[in-house]
C-alpha positions in Angstrom: -35.0 -84.7 5.8 -34.4 -87.3 3.1 -31.4 -85.3 1.8 -29.8 -85.5 5.3 -30.3 -89.0 6.6 -30.0 -89.6 10.4 -27.0 -91.4 11.8 -27.6 -95.1 12.5 -26.4 -96.1 16.0 -26.2 -99.9 16.1 -25.0 -102.0 19.1 -24.9 -105.8 19.5 -23.9 -107.7 22.6 -21.7 -110.1 20.7 -20.8 -110.9 17.1 -20.7 -107.9 14.8 -22.9 -105.9 12.4 -21.3 -106.3 9.0 -23.8 -104.3 6.9 -26.4 -101.6 7.5 -28.6 -99.6 5.2 -30.6 -96.6 6.1 -33.1 -95.2 3.6 -36.0 -92.9 3.3 -39.5 -94.4 2.5 -41.3 -91.6 0.7 -44.8 -93.1 1.0 -44.7 -93.2 4.8 -42.2 -90.3 5.2 -40.2 -92.5 7.5 -36.7 -94.0 7.7 -36.0 -97.7 7.4 -32.9 -99.6 8.6 -31.8 -103.0 7.4 -29.0 -104.7 9.4 -26.9 -107.8 8.7 -25.3 -109.4 11.8 -22.6 -112.0 11.9 -23.0 -114.0 15.1 -20.0 -115.0 17.2 -18.1 -118.2 16.5 -19.9 -121.3 17.8 -23.2 -119.6 17.2 -24.7 -120.9 20.6 -25.8 -117.8 22.5 -28.5 -115.2 21.9 -27.4 -111.8 20.6 -29.2 -108.6 21.5 -29.3 -105.9 18.8 -30.2 -102.3 19.5 -30.6 -99.5 16.9 -31.4 -95.8 17.3 -31.5 -93.1 14.7 -29.8 -89.9 15.7 -29.9 -86.4 14.5 -27.6 -83.6 15.5 -26.3 -84.8 18.9 -29.6 -86.4 20.0 -31.8 -89.4 19.3 -34.7 -88.8 16.8 -36.3 -92.3 17.4 -36.9 -94.7 20.2 -34.4 -97.5 20.5 -35.4 -100.6 18.6 -34.3 -103.9 20.3 -34.3 -107.4 18.9 -33.0 -110.6 20.4 -31.5 -113.0 17.8 -31.6 -116.7 18.8 -29.5 -119.4 17.1 -31.3 -122.4 15.8 -31.2 -125.4 18.1 -28.7 -128.0 16.9 -28.9 -131.6 18.1 -30.4 -135.0 17.6 -33.9 -133.9 18.7 -34.0 -130.5 16.9 -35.9 -130.0 13.7 -36.5 -127.0 11.6 -40.1 -127.0 10.2 -41.2 -124.5 7.6 -44.3 -125.4 5.6 -43.2 -123.3 2.7 -40.5 -125.8 2.0 -42.4 -129.0 2.8 -42.4 -131.6 0.0 -45.7 -132.4 -1.5 -47.6 -135.3 0.1 -48.6 -138.0 -2.4 -51.7 -140.1 -1.9 -50.8 -143.8 -2.0 -54.3 -145.2 -1.5 -55.4 -147.5 -4.3 
């Protein structure tokens, strides 16, 4: 029930979870979890995150799994996001 939220069981293969929020979504009558993960120093290897919601001594959801990958760093890497692209000006006379 929304008055008794489930326990959030979070695991990560490296780094650490530094924040988590579990809240009830009344419209869908579901639970939502938001996690904040701090990757390990060097930030060069993927991190696997697992999350399960638990009731009294048993899981009440499937296990959610996510693999976080660091951005590539190097002379040939580039981050492209069209939402932040500068406007293109027309220089034709």
